[in-house]
C-alpha positions in Angstrom: 67.8 -17.9 83.3 67.8 -15.4 80.5 69.3 -12.0 80.7 67.8 -9.4 78.3 69.3 -6.1 76.9 67.5 -3.1 75.5 68.3 -0.8 72.6 66.5 2.4 71.8 65.7 3.1 67.9 63.9 5.7 66.0 62.1 5.0 62.7 59.9 6.6 60.3 57.2 5.5 58.1 53.8 6.5 56.3 52.0 4.6 59.2 52.9 3.7 62.8 52.9 0.1 61.9 55.2 0.4 59.2 57.6 2.7 61.3 57.6 0.1 64.1 58.3 -2.7 61.7 61.1 -0.8 60.0 62.8 -0.4 63.5 62.3 -4.1 64.4 63.4 -5.3 60.9 66.6 -3.0 60.9 67.4 -4.3 64.5 67.1 -7.8 63.3 69.9 -7.3 60.9 72.6 -7.0 63.7 70.8 -8.5 66.8 69.7 -12.1 67.4 67.2 -13.2 69.9 64.7 -10.3 69.7 62.0 -10.8 72.1 59.9 -7.8 71.9 59.4 -4.0 71.6 57.9 -1.2 73.5 56.7 2.1 71.6 57.8 5.0 74.0 56.8 7.9 72.0 55.0 8.7 68.6 55.5 11.9 66.7 54.8 12.9 63.2 55.5 15.6 60.5 53.5 16.8 57.6 55.5 17.0 54.3 54.4 18.9 51.2 51.4 20.2 53.1 49.5 16.9 53.3 51.8 13.9 53.6 51.8 12.5 57.1 55.0 10.8 58.1 55.1 9.1 61.6 58.3 9.0 63.7 58.3 6.4 66.4 60.7 5.9 69.3 61.0 2.1 69.9 62.8 0.1 72.6 63.8 -3.3 71.4 64.5 -6.2 73.7 66.8 -9.2 73.0 68.2 -12.0 75.0 72.0 -12.0 75.6 73.5 -15.4 74.7 75.6 -17.0 77.2 79.0 -18.0 75.7 82.4 -17.9 77.1 85.2 -15.8 75.3 88.7 -17.1 75.0 
């Protein structure tokens, strides 16, 4: 039986997809066993009068490995 844990991250990018991908990729640098994600909120800003930047709040799920510590 697997046990999962969740971490909440916020990432930005020029598109929603790129922002989500950035969050998942960054999480993958330190987390193993990532199984999925959920976008809980999408926001955005406009920079320099016309440049749209997306900000996504992402919940990443991953499996906690079973191992004994001595």
